[in-house]
N, C-alpha and C positions, 0 to 999 in steps of 0.2 A: 500803644495801649489800644485795645479793641473797645468798640462802643456798641451799644444795642442797636438792633434793627427796629424799624417802626411800621406799623400797619395803619393805612388809611382806608377806611371803609366808606364807599360811595353807594348808598342804598337808594335805588330808584330805578326808574325805567332805563332801558338800554340807551335811547338817544340823549337823555339828559347826562347820563354818566360819561358817554362818549364826548360830549361838548365840554364838560369840565375837565376830562382828561386831556383833550387836545390843547386846552388853554394851559393846563399845567405842564405838558410836555414843551410848549412854546417857551414858558419861563425857564425850563431846565436847559434849553439850548445854550444859555450862557455858561453852563458848566461843561466845558469841552472834553473833560476827562471822564465824565460819567458814562458808564456802560448800560445801556437801556435795552429791555426786551419787551416787545408787545406780545406777551404770551397768549392774549386774546385772539391773536391773528396767526400766530406760527408756533411750531413746536420749540421747546426750549433747547438751548445748546448746552454743553457741558463745560461752561466757563463761569467765572465768578461775575456776578452782576451788581450794579449799584441801584438800579430802578427796574421794577417789574410791574407791568400792567396785566391783571388776570381778571376774568369776567365769569361769574357763575351763571350767566345768561346762556353760555355755551354748554352743550351736553358734554358729559364726561370730562368735566374740568378737574376732577379729583386727582387724575394722573398728572396733569400739568401742575397743579398745586404742590403735589409731592415733590416735583422736580425743582421748581423755582424756590420753594421754602429751604431747600438745601444749598442752592447756588447763590442766594442773596448774601452778600458779605456784611460784616458788621458796619453799621452806619447806613445800610441800605434801606429802601422804602419799597413796600408792597402797595400798590393801588389796587383794591379789590372791589369790583362792581358786583353788586348783589341786587336781586329784585327788591322792591319795597318790603321791609322786614315784616309787616303785618300780613302781607300777601304770602311771603315766603314761609311763614310760620305754619301755614295751612298744609304745606306739603311734608311728606315724611322726612325727606332728606334735609329740606330747609328748617324743619323743626329742630333737627339735631345741631345744625349749624347756628341757628339763632341762640340756642341754649348755651352753645360753647362761646359765642361771642359776648353774650351777656356776662358770662363768668369771668372773661378777660376784663371786661370794662368795670366789672365790680370788684376785681381783685387789686388792692392798693399797689402790689408790687408791679403790676403790668398797666394799670389804668392810664398812666400818663403817656404810654407808648402807643396807645390805640386813639385814633381820631376818627369819629363817626360823622359823616356828612349825609344828611337826608334830603330828598328831593322836596319834600313837603316844607322844609325849613327855609327854602328859597336858596338863591345863589350864595355859596359861601364867599367870605372874603379871601378871594383866591391868592392875592399877594401875601396877606398875613399867613395863610395856610402854608404856602411855599416856603416862606421864610422861616417858619416854625420847623418844617420838615427838613429844610436845608441845614438847619443848625445840627442835625444828627449826622449829616454826611461829612464828617471830618476827613481830610485826606490822610490816608494811613501810609506812612513810609515803610513798605514791606521789606525794603532792603536792609532796615535795621532790625528786623524782627528775628528772634532766635527761636529755636525749638522749645516747646514746654517741657516740663519734667517728664511726662509720659512719653513724648516723642524722643527725648534725649535717651531714656532707657531703652527704647526699641531700636534706636539707631546702633547702640552697642551690640544688640543681638543680631542685627542684619549683618554687621561687619564680621560676625563670627559664624555665618552660614557655611556649611560644608556641603558637598554634593550629595551626601547620604541623608541630609536633614534640611530639606526646603522649608521656607517660612511662609505661613499665610497670615496676612494682617487684614482684619475685618472691622467694620464699625459703620455707624450711620454717616449720613452727608454732614459735610462741615467739620469733621474731625481732623482733617489735615492729612490724611492718607497720601494723596498725590504729592503734597509738599514734603512729607517724610520720605517718600521714594526718590524725589529729586535731591533732597539733602544726602541720602545714602549714595546716590549715584555720584554726587560731587565728590564725596570722600573716596569712593572706590576708584574713581578716575585719577585722584591724586596718588592713589597706591599703584597705578599703572594698569588697572583692569580694563578690559574691553567689555562694553555694556551694550546689550540688545534689549530694546523696549518693544513690547507689542500689546495690542489692546483690540477690542472688536472695532473701534473707530480711532483713527489717528488723532482727531480733535480731542478725544478723551485724554490723551497724554500731554496736551499742551502745558497743563500745570506742572507736570513732572519735569519737562524741559525748562520751564520758566524758573522753577525753584532751583534746579541744578545750576543754571546759568546765573541766578542771583547770588548763590552762595559760593560759586567758583569763579565768576567773572566771564564777561563776553569773549566768544572765540575760543573757549577751552573745551568744547564738546565734540572734538573731531573722533574721538573713540567711543562715542555714544550715538547710536543710530536706531531709528524705528524701522522695523521690518514687518510687512504685512503678514498676517497669520497664515494665509495659504502658501507663502514662501518659505515659511520657517522650516517645515519638516524636510524640505528638499535641501536644506543646508545644515545636516546634522553635525558635520565636522565643526562648523562654526558655533553650534550650541554647546558642544562639549567644552569648547575652549574659552567661552564668554560667560559673563554673569548675566542671567536672563531675568528681566522684570516683567511680569504679566500684570497689567493694570486692568481692573474691572473683570476679574476672572470669571464672575458669575455670568457674564454675557456670552462666554464661549460654551459650545457643547462639551459636555463632561468628557466624552470620548477623546476629543481634541486635546483638552487640557491634560488628560492622563497620558497621552502620547508625548506631549511636550515634557511633562515630568520624567518620563523614561529616557527621552532622548538627550535632555539637557544636563548640564553639570550642576552648577550652583544656581538656585531659582528662588525669586522673591515673588510672591503673589499678593495681590491686594484686591479687595472687593467691597462693594457697598451693600449692606443689608437692606436698606430701605431707601425711598426716594424714587426717582424716575425709573430706576431698574425694576422696582417692585419685587425684588427677589425674596426679601423676608428670610426668617430663620430656616426656611426650608433648604436653603443652599447648604447650610451647615449640616442639616439632618440627612439629606439625600446625596449631595455631591461629595462631601468630604470623605465618607467611608470608601467610596470608589476611588478617590484620589490617594487615599492611604494604601490601597492595594498596589497602586503603581509605585509609590514611595512610602513604605511603611514608617519611616522616621520623619514624616511631615509634622512641623510644629505649627501652633496657631497662637496668635496674640490679638487682643482686642484694643482698639483705640476708642476710648469713652469720653475724653475731655474735649470739649468744643474749642476749635482754633479759629474759625472764621467770625465768631461772635462770643460775647460773654454769657456766662450762665444766667438763666432766668429770662431768656428771650421769649417774648409773647408769641412769635411766629412758630417757634419750636414747640411751645406748649399746645398751640392751636393744632399744628400738624400731628402731633402725637395722639391728641385726643380724636381729631376729625378722621384721621386715617387708620385709627385703632393700631398704632405701631406697637403698643404695649399689650395687645391682646394675646392671651395665652391660654391654653386648655386648662380645665380644672385640675387641681392637684389630687392625685390618688395615693393614699398611703399603702404601703406594702400589704398590710393586713386585709384591706377591704377589696383588693383586686380580684380574689377568687370569688368573693360574693357578688361583685359587679358582673363578672363573667357568667355566672349562673343565672342571675335574675334580670339582666338588662333586656329591654324590649324595645322594638322599633315602633316609633310613633310618628304620625304626621304632625308637624308644628305650623302654627299660624304665624307667618313672618310679620304681620301687622301688630302683633302683641308682644314682640320681643322686648324684654327689659334691657337696659344697657349692660348688665352683667351676663345675661344670656347671649347677647350679641358678641360680647368679648369672648366668651367661652367657645362659641361656634366658630367665629372668625379666627380664633386662635388655633383651632384644629386645622383650618384651611392653610394658615400661614406656614405651619411646620410641615405640611404635607405637600403643598404646591408652591414652591419657591418662585414662581412667576405670577402668583395671584396679585393682580393690580387693584388699587383702590376702586377703579371703575368696575371691576368685577363684583366688588360688594354692592356697588350701586345697582348693577343689573339684577343680581340676586335678590335685592330687596324691592325693587320697582317694577321689573319687567312682568308682563303678562305670562301666565302659564307656568310659572316657576313652582316646583313642588320641593318642599323641604321635608326630609325624613331623618329623624334623629334617633340614635340609640341612647336610651335614657335609663338612669337608675337613681331613684330617690332624688329627682329633679336636677340631676347632674347629666349634662350632654357629654358622652364619651366617644360618640361616633356620628357621622353625618353623611347623608347623600344629598346632593342637589341636582335636580332634573329639570328639563324645560320642554315644553310642547313646541314643536316646529311645524308650522303650517305649510302646506304645499304651495308652490309657486304658481299662483293661478294666472298671472299675466302671461300669455303665450309668448309675446315678444321677449319678455324678460327671461322667461325659461329658455328660450332658444339662444339668447345672448349669454346666458350663464353657461350653457353647454358649449358655446363657441369660445368662452374664456373672455368675453368682452365686457362683462360686468360681474359684480359680486353681490352676494346676499349674506352678510355677516351673521345676521340674526338666524339664518337657516344654515348652520355649519354643515350638517349632514347632507342636504341637497346640494350645498355647493362643492363639497368634497366629491361626492359620488357623480355629480353631473359634469362640473368643470374639470376635475382632475381624473376621475375614473372613466369619463366619456359616456355616461348613461343619460340620455335624455329622459327616459321614464323615471329616474330617481327623484327628479324635482317635482313629480306629481304626487308623491306620497306624503303622508303625515306621519311624523316621527315623534317619539319621546326620547330625548338624549339625556343621558346621565353625564352631567358636566363635573361633578366633584364627588369623590368617595374617599372618606378619610376615617381612621379609627385612631384613638388615643394611643400614643407610642407605648405607654405603660401597660396595654393590654394585648400586646403581640404575644403570639403563641398560644392563645386560648381558643383560636378558631372563630373569633368574633368577627373579624373582617369579612370572611365568607358568609357568615350568618347574616351580617347587615346587607351584603350585596344581594343574597338570595331572597330576603324578605323585602327589600326595596323593589327588586325585580317583579316580585309577585304584585305589588302595588302598581308598578308601571305598566304591567301587562293587562291590567284591568281598565286602563284608559282606552278610549276609542282611537287607536292608532293603527297603522299599518305594520310598524316595526318599533322595536326598542334599539336605540343606537347607542354607541360610545366610541370615543377617540381617545387613545392613551399611548404612552410610549412603549416601544416594542422591547419589553423585557419578558424573558421566558415565563417567570412566575405569574405575571398579569395575564399573559396570553393563555397559559393553562387554566387559570382561574375562570376567565370569561368562557373559554371553550367548554368547561364543565358545566357552565349555566346554559348551554345550548346555543351560544353565539357562534357565528360564522364569520370568518375573516373575508372581507370583500375588497379591501384596498390598503396599500401600504404607501405612505408618502415618499416621494423620491428624494426629498431633502430631510436633514435633520431638524427637529424642532429646537430652536435656540434655547428654550427653557430647560429641557431635559437632556439635550445632546443625543436624543434617539430618534429613529424614524417613528412616526405615528402610525399606529394601527387602527383601522376602522372596522368595527363589527356591527352586525346587525343580528337580532333575534326576530325573525318575521312572524307577524300574527295573521296576515291575510294572504290569499293566494297571489295577489299582485306583488307583495313583498317577497314571497318564496320564489317567484320567477325571476325577480330582480336579483336575489342572492344567487340563485343557480347560474344566471348569466355572468355576473360579475366574478363569481368564483372561477367559472370556466375561463374567463378572460385573463384573470390574474394568473391561473395555472399556465396558460399559454405563454404569458410574458415573463414568468418568474425567473428563467434562466438568463434572459436578457438583463433583467433588473439586477440579479445578483452579480452579474458581471460589470454592471455600471453603477447606477444610483445607489444600490444596496450593498456595494462592495464593502463598506465599513460596518455593516450590521453585525452584532455580536453573534458568536457561534450558536449559543444556546437559543437565541431568538430565531435564527435561521432554521434550526432543527424543528422548532415548534411551528413555524410558519410552513415549512414543507409538510409537516404532518397534517396541517389543517387544509391541505389542498388537494383536489383530485388529480394527481400527477400520474398519467398512465405510463406503464413500463414499455420501453421501446421494444420492438420485435426485431430490431437490427442486430446483426451479428458483429457489428463494430466493436462492442466491448470485449468480446472474445478474442477477436484478432488483435486487439491492442493488449490484453492482459497476457496472452500467451504467444504473442507474436512480436514483431518489430515495426508495426505500423506507427507512424507519427501521431503524436497526440492531437495535432491540429486536424487530422483527417478523421478522427473518431470522437471529437470532442462533444458534439450534439448528443449522440447516444450514450456516452459516459456520464454526462451531466444527469440525464434521466436516471441512469443506473444509480448514480451516487445519491440523487435525491431519495430513491426508494430505500437505499441503504440507511440514510440518515433518518428516515421515517421509522425505521425498525428500532425497537427497544434494544435490540442486541448491540447497537452501537454504542450504548452506554458503558460497555465493557471494553471498548476500543481504547488503545493508548492514545494519549493526548496528542502526540505527534502525528499518528495516523489519521485522526479525526481532523486535525488542522490541515492535513494534506488534502482530505476530500473537500474541505471548505475552500482551500485555495483553489481547486479546480472550479468550483461553482462561482467564486467571486474574483476570478481572473487575476489571482495573485501568483508571484513567481513560485514555480515548484520544479522538482527534478523528476523527469518522466519515469525513470527506472524505479524510483521509490514508489511512484503511483502504481506501476505495474505489480509490484510486490505487496501492495496494501491488502490485508486480510479482508477488509470490508468490501473491497472491490471484488475480489474473486469469489467470496462467500455469497454474494448477492446477485451473481449472474443468473439469468433467467433459467429456471429448471422446470417449468410447467407449461403444458400446452395452452393453459388458459391465457397466459400472458402473450400468446401469439395471436389470439382472435382468429384462428384458421379452422377451417372445416375439415374433419377427419374422414379419411377413406382408407379402410384397411385393404390390403391385397395380399395374395399368396405369395410365399417366398419360393414355392417350388422345391422339389426333393434336393436338388443340388445345393441350393442356398441353405436349407435347413441342416443338411449334413455338415456344411462348412461351418455353421454357427456353433455347433456342439463343442468341438475342440477349442474354438476361439473363446467361448464362455468359460469353460473349465480353466483355461490358461489364464485368463484375466479376472478370475474370481476375487483375487485378493487386492485388486487394484481399486483405489477410492473412486476415481472416476476418469473416464476417457471418452471422448466423443468423436464422431465422424459426421459431418453434414455434407450432403450432396446436393447440387443445384442442377435443375434441368437447364436447358440452353436459355429459356426464357425466364428463368428464375422464379417460376411460379409452382413448380412441383418439387416438393422437399422430402427428402428421406433422412431420417436421423436414427442413428444406433447409438445406444448407451450401454456401456458395460461397466458395472460398478457395484461394490459391495457384495451382497448376496443375490442379486437378482440381475436379470438381462431383459431389457425391454426394446422393442423395435416398433415403429409405426410409419405409416406413409401419410403425410398430410400435405394439403395444398388447396388452392382456390382454382376451381375448375369451372369452365363454362358448360353449358348443356350439351355441346357437340364434342366432348372429349373422345378422342380415338381409342378404340379398344384393340388390343394386340395380343400376341401370344407370349408365353414365357420364352425368353431367348435361350438359346443353346449355350452350353459351357464354352464353346469356342469364342463367343462374343465377349468373354470376361476382360480382355485387354483392348477391346474396341473403344474408339474415341467417342462413339455414340452408342448408347445402349437402349434397347426399345423398353417402353413402359407397358406394364400390363396391369389392369384392375380386375382380371378374372379371379375366381375363387373369392373368399371373402373371410367374414369375421371368425367363423368356426375354426378355420385352419390356422389363422394367426393366433387366436386365443389358445388354441391347443399347443402350438409351438412355444408360445410365451410361458405356459406352464411347465412345459418340459424343461426350461431353462431356469428353474428357480430351486437350486439344490438346496438352499437353506430357509427358504421362505416359510412363514407360518401362516396357515390358512389361506385366505385369498387376498391378504394385504400385499399391495403391489408397491414397489418403490416409485419414487417421482420420475415422471417422464423427463428425459433430457433432451431438449430440442435446441441445440447449440451449434455454434460455428466457431471453430478455432483456426486461426491462421498462424503459422510459425514464422520464424525469421526467413525461412526458406518457402515461399508459396509454392506449393507442389501441384502440378497437374499430373498426377501419377495414377496408374491402375495396376497395382502389383497383385499377384495371383489371389491371395487370401481375401483381400478387400474387394477385389473384383468378384469372387464367388459371392461374397456376402451382399453385394449391391447390384447384382446383375439385373435385377428387376426394375431398377429405379428410373431408367430413362436419362441418367445424369451424364454429363461430359466433363465435370470438373469435381475434383475432391480436395478439400482442405483439411489437413490433419495436423494436430499438434505433435510435431516430430519428437520433442524432447521427452514426452511422455512415453511414446512408443519405444524410443531408444533405451530409456532407463528401465523398461518393464520387460521387454522380450527380445532376447538377442537375435533370434531367427528373423523376426520382423525388421529389427534394426538393420541388419545386413541387407535384407531385401530392399528396404526403403533407400538406403545409401546407394544400392546398385541402380534402382529404378528411377532415382531422382532426375527429373528432366528440367526443372526450372530454378533459376537463382535469381534473387532479387537483391541488388546492391545499392545502398545509399552511401554516398562518401562521408555522411556524418555519423554513421552507425558505430564507428570505432572498432572495426574488425581486428585491427592490430593494436588496440589499447592506445598507448601513447607513442607508438612507433611512427617513424617518418613516413612520408607519403610512398616512397620507393619501397620501403620495408612492407607496408600494408598491401601493396599490389603484389608483392612476392608471395605473402600469405594467401592472397586471393588465388593466385595461380596454383599454389599448392592444393588448395581445396578443388579447384576445377580439374586438376590432374587425377584426382581420386574419383571423379565422376565423369568418365569419359563419355557417357551418354547424354550429356547435357545438351538440351534441345533449344532452350530459350534463355537469354540472358537480359534481364531488365536492370537499368542503371539511372540513378538520379544523381546529377553532377552540380555541385554547388561551388567547388573549389577549382579555379582555373589551373593552379600549379598541379594539383593531383591529376586533372584531366591530361595535362600534357605528359606526365609520367605514365598514365594509363595508355596513351597512344603509343609509347614507346615499349612498355613492358607487358601489356595485357596479352595473354595467350589463351585463346578459345579454341575449342575443337572445331574442326571444319564443318561448314554448314549450320553452325549455331546461330539462330536468328536473334537479333539484338533490338533493345529498345533504349533510347537515350533521351533523357529530358535534362536541358541545360537551363540553370538559373542564373546565367551570366552571358555577356555577349562573347561570341566566338568569331574568329576570322574565317573568311572564305576558304583560306588555306587549311585551317584546322578542320573545317567541315569536310573538305575534299579528302584530307588524309583519313578521316573517320570512315567516310563512305567506301574508301578504297581498301581499308584494312578489314572492315567487318561487314557482315551481311546485315545491314540495318534495315529493319522492317518498320519500326516506328521511330519518329523523330520530332522532338519539340525543341525549337531553337530560336534564339535572338541573335541573327547575324549582325556582324559588325560591318558597317559601311566601309568600302575601300577607300583608303586615303588617296588624296590627290597628290600628283607630283607637279613640278612646275609646268605652266601651260594649262593647268586646270583639268587634265585627263587622268583617269585612274591608272595605277601603275600597271595593271595587266587586266584583261577580261576574265569573266567568270566562266571558264571552260571546263566543266567537270564531266566525268564519264557518266554514261546512263547507269542508273541504279534500279533495275526492275524489281528488286526485293522491297523497296520502300512502298509501303501501302498506307500508313497512317502518318500525316504530316501536320505539324502545328507551327506556324510562323508568326513571330511576335515582333512588332515595331520594325517592319521592313519597308524599304522603298519598293517601287514598282519593278526596278531592274532586278532586285534580289529575288522577288516573287516570280519573275519570268524565268530566271536562272533555274530555280528549283522545279518549275514546271517542265523545264526542257529536259531535265534528266530523271524525271519521276513518272514514266508512261503507266504505272500500274497503281496509282493511288486510288484508294478505296474510301478514305476518310480524310477530310481536309478541314483545318480550322486555321483562320486567318484573324489576328488580333491587331488592332491599331496600326494597320498597314496600308499600303496603297495597292490597289487591284483594279484592273479595268476589265479583264475578261479571263476565261479559263479555256484553254485549248480544248478542241473537241475530242481529242483522244483521251483526255483525262475526265472531262465533264460527263462523257457517256458512262464511265466506269464508276463514278462516284456514287456512294450510297448514303453518305453523311456528309453535311456541309455546315460549318459554323462560321458566322461572320460577325465580329465584335468590334465596335469602334471604327467601322469603315464609313468615313464621312465624305470621301471624295467622289462617290458615284451618285448621280441623280437617279430618281425613281425608275425612270425609262430604261436606263442602261442597266440598273440592278435587276429589273424585271427580265430583261434579255439574258443576263448572265444565269438566272435561276432557271429560265426556260430551257437552257441548253443542258441542264442536268436532270434529264428525264428518268433516271433511275433512282433518284434520291428517295430514301425511306425515312430519314429524319433531317430537319432543317432548323438551324438555330440562328436568329438574328437579334442582336442586342446592341443597345447604344448607337444605333444608326439613325441618321437624319432622313427618315422616310415618312412620307404622308399618304402615298397612294402608290403601291406596287401591285402588280398583277402577275400571276403565274398559275400554271395547270400542270401538276405533277401526278400522274396516275398511280404511283406506287407510294406516295408520301403517307406515312402513318403518324409521325411525330412532328408538330410544328410549334416552335417556341419563338415568339416574337415579343421581347421584353425591353423595358426602358427606352421605348421609342415613343416619345411624348408628343410627336406630331402626327401619329397614325390616326386616320379618319375612320369614322364608322363604316363608310362605304367600302374602304379597303378591307377592313376586317371582315365585313359581310361577304365580300367577293371571295377572299382566300378561304373562308370557311364553308364555302357553297360546296355541296356534294358533286355539282356539275364540273367544278374545277379540280377538286382534289377528292376524289370518291373514297379513298381508303383511310381517310384521316381518323384516328382513333383518340389522339391525345393533343390537347391544345394548351399552350400557356401564353397569356396576354398580360402577365403581371407588369405593373409599373407603367403601363401605357396610359397615362393620366388624361389624355385628350379624349378617350373613348367615353361615349355617354349611352348609346343604345344600339350597338350592332346586332344584327339578326344572326342568331346561332341556330340553324335548323339542319342538323346533319344526322342522318340515321345511324351511322357507324361510330359517332363520337361517344366515347366512354368517360373520359375525364377532361374537365376544363378548369384550368387555374386562372382566376381573375383577381390576383392579390394586389392591393393597394391601387385601385382604380376608383378614386373617390366620385368621379362624375357618373358612374355607371347607375342605371335604374333597375328596378325590378323587372322591367320588360325583358332584360337578358335572361333571367332565370325562367320566365314564363315561355320564352321562345325556343329555349334549348329543348333538345330531345328528351323524352320523358325518362329514359334510363341514363341520362348523363349526370355524372358526379361533378358538382361545381364547388370549388373551394375559393373562398373570397375573404377579404378583410379590408377595413378602411371605409366601410359604408354600412349603413344599417337597414337599408330599404328591403333587402331580400327577406321574405317571410320564412323560408325553410332551406335547408341545405341537406341533400341526401348524400350518404357515405356508402358507396356501392362497392362490394368486393365481389368479383366474379359474376355470378348470376343472382346474388342475393343482396338485399339492402339491409345494412346493419342497423338502420335507425334514421330517423329525421331529427334534426337539432335546430 
């Protein structure tokens, strides 16, 4: 039989109350089985308690009171410290509590359960008091307890749960939910079920396991286990086979709970509506509808009967009144809703004059809207300075509410700096804390904000537009405050983001983790009111736009798709000028090689309203690319949203236009080409100059044909003459900018057979790479592009083949290059040997093949290729190996084919008895090898390759041992890359570099260097990255024009030891200094005036110039 709980009130100063409490606790030590909690000293656990000490002298004690009032079992005692009652009545919060305590003492039903001890009455008779209290703490034999009537009925429902109809049990604290779960688990175990229990905290499930063991017996829980939430979704097969119990479901993010419902079979959920969770009815209002989307058959049952104590408990009555657990919004009849919607007005309300009924109405709105509104939040809203209450009222009824607060700047310099470094918190300034500590803006803590903390409309008035009206009129009032910006932080739902963006708010930060209350990422928005705030918004938005793809692939990978789309629309994401999207969509390039550019393109596609018409599967495919989820590359290539949003305007390229004359030959060649291709939707040709700065694009599509020459040119561009027709098939074609706009404009008008007026079709400035990357110059395209100065053409062959038979035959005949990846599935599901046979058949049809590029990942297929592949004589080859190959296989490869480029991980020779290798590496000389990449090699292997490669031009050595480079090789090298070379001291490495006097590019990464020295007269590109011991003196010397006079491009990223190197080089054009946190602004000031500096990781540089050719696009 359960007995009542008792309240002992100690009203007096804190030292007196502590002295009396200590004496009481000493007396309680004789009761060894009593479970005691000093809630005045630490946070409450989630277990049943016999005795609790709570103090109102401690700020925010309301949350703790809500927890312990539910955890205290029948017969338990609460020792409650309060200030002297006469003093406490003068405070607003104390006045409410004193009124409630008086009503308990004056109620005959509860008066005998409340004991009041005042300091002014002297020391109480402690022993008599304790004896009186102890009489209520009867030992309860829970082993003999049986479920009450309500629990028994629910137990039958639980046993009938099906996979399509999960059950949610909810109720207030002390209703026996955990005990019911344990009883149900015991019965299910007897029926042979396997049970998985999960909860936000393992301690929260102790009551479940205790109850199961009590009703089943010790040692019978072998098929019942607790699994941490983060491990659950990785064990989906186990979820389907087991009965899943989710305790305290309101403590999980809603997204996570929805995933569990979708993945599991039979599911039982339980959650607490009130108490320390502070969840309130908002869980039922906001979370349950989303859970029903995952499982439409979700059932709900409420436990209302007390199980830990009997009805009429004074503590329960006190908690219900003090914490406003019964608060609810005003009732609106169906007939008055239209009238309220028409006439309701927003008014400022005085929180000091709230009546009890008004407070219940307003707090009732908060509880159903924010299911993590805690009792301490109410205390803050009522007592804190700078709080602004605005209510939507009609005939003295509160039907909507916004609560905002003024957040002052962090004036303490040390505190502001500590906040920025993440070493301290300023909870009362949430906006400054979020934007300074999390977003990384030191300036954010120096502004004054008005933050909207709550915004809620009566649920019966949805659909009338009142919510947006309430927000608009509230923002008008908040903007009139003397603040730098109006701020808000809310869950990342698409409708909320749209609503705030319509009010002029701008998204400046997205939390990396999900908020436990909403299960969503938190969005931070600002409406700037001053110039300082506008600059802050601009800076934070730019930073977020730069980070967004990394965030979507990492912390925001679980963000809802509609929210992702709204987030992308709100950010200034520039469209990439890269040709990678084209080469992926219409070619055979791997996704990993083009992912960066594709993400930008997909972001622009999702920003467009046309994506609303996309099939859901295609939209999910695009989001999977952004959020690093598994996808099928071929499906992505075919996505309509991807191909329809490929860049088609010159403006997206940010390039300066220069028109040039085609000449008579080119003009005559274009006429039949335009007529022949007039019905083709789109086809493109893009040509690169050798240095990839001069670009010519031809677009043939629809009813118009456009052509333009575009590029970034210096002031010393060479002028030449129009080449003769005999140069059409040359590998190098001269460029001419003679003639000009009149000729090309006239030419373009001549090729508009169906154009209306002067309307021009969109410029097409695109790059397509086919499965066969072609270096071809067949006659017709050669005539078309003879003026370009290009030496490489990339064409979408499938379009040409399907459109024009004559061109198709010519392309097939002239094709000079084939790119083979052993994962491309040339033969479908054919065996390795059959695939190589198909490859040979294609090669036989192209006898003029000049270059064969091969990526090998499969050792078995490579061995078949060594035996079966047949290439035309003198075909130059490139092989890249992604596995270790033996020296014998490398030797066989070099002997069979004319290998010009090789990237290899050689396998070390095995030793035979006696410790000597089975044979020396004696390969024949391979003068055709010009590009070599060695990975994870010993010094002997490196020397062996050097001995047979006298014509090397480019060398890359990764994670290998190297001592020197033979002089016959070092004198010919134009490019050298050393990565992870840790065996060379600075002096020896300097000597090695000095031997390579013809180097034009040098890459050094992850090497243990601090002070190297070299002088290379032709060096143009220098990259020294991830060398964390590099000194300022060394950087200054290698960047000196005296040592390296031709240097134009420098990359010193991730050299974290650099602080202030001197950068004074007249020829330097671009300097990358990424993630060098110790650098100072002196670097930017010492750099040459026309040098572009890109940096990140530090904020001291005042400006960054983005320089393209001879013009500066802007300072940022």
